[in-house]
N, C-alpha and C positions, 0 to 999 in steps of 0.2 A: 294821402299817398300812401302807397305800399302794400302791403297785407295786414287786415285788422284781423284781430279774432273777439267772437265775442264772450261773452260770460258762460260756460258751460249750462246744459241744460242735465243736471241727472239727477235721475228718477229709475225706472227699472229699467230703463238705459243710457248711456251717459252721449249726448249730442254736443257737437259743436258747432257753432254756424260760423264763415269767416268771406268777408269780403275784399278786394282785390280793386286796383284800378289799372286797367289796361293804358302801358306808357307809352303803348304803338298801335296804336286803335288800326284792325283790318279787317273791322264787320264782327258782326255777332256769330258767327256761326265757326270761322277760322280760330277765333280768339277764344271759342267757350274750348272747342276741340285740343288747342294747345294746351290750358289748361288742364283742365281734366287730364289729360294724357300726361303734365306732370303729375301733379297732384298722386296718381294710379302708379307711378314709377318713385315720387318721396316716398308711402308708406308700404312700398315692397318692403316685406318682412315684420308689419309692427304690426299692430292690431285693431288700427285704426282704419276704413273704408268711407268712400265718397259714397253718399247717402244716393238710390236709387231714382231721386228725383235728378241728379245732376247737378249740375250748372248754370244759374239765371246770370242773363246778362239786358244790360240797360242802361243808354248814353256813358261806352268804356268803363261800364261798373262789374265785378262781376260774378256774382254771388254759390256759395256751396254751406252743405251741413256733411260734416263729418259722422259719422257713429264709432263708438269703438264700442268691440267686444271684446268680454271678458269672462264670460261664462262657461264653462266647461264644453257643453254641447254646439254653444256657437264658436265657440275656436277650431275646434273639431272638421265643422263645416267649411269652413274657414280655409286651413289648412288642406280639406279635399279640393276644393273648390282650385284651390294654387294647386295643386296638384294637377289637376285636369285638367287646366291651363297650360303649366309649363310641358306636360304633353301633346298637345295639340301645336302648339305654337314653339316650340325647339327644336 
């Protein structure tokens, strides 16, 4: 039960897969949306982001992958994306 992380994949980039069991099953759409929102909020201000393939859901088990941004060019893109997001949504 709870949140579990797999062994990080370290290569050109760093990826971290995770799974979490939904304690209050509400259906795929709502559970996936809630977890995605929670992950985005938890990663605010750090160099990790949820991969574009998002969250997968099967039998109350949600899974996803995180990517670490560590190259200077990737960090600059991330900062620009955050800045643009704040302009439009705040």
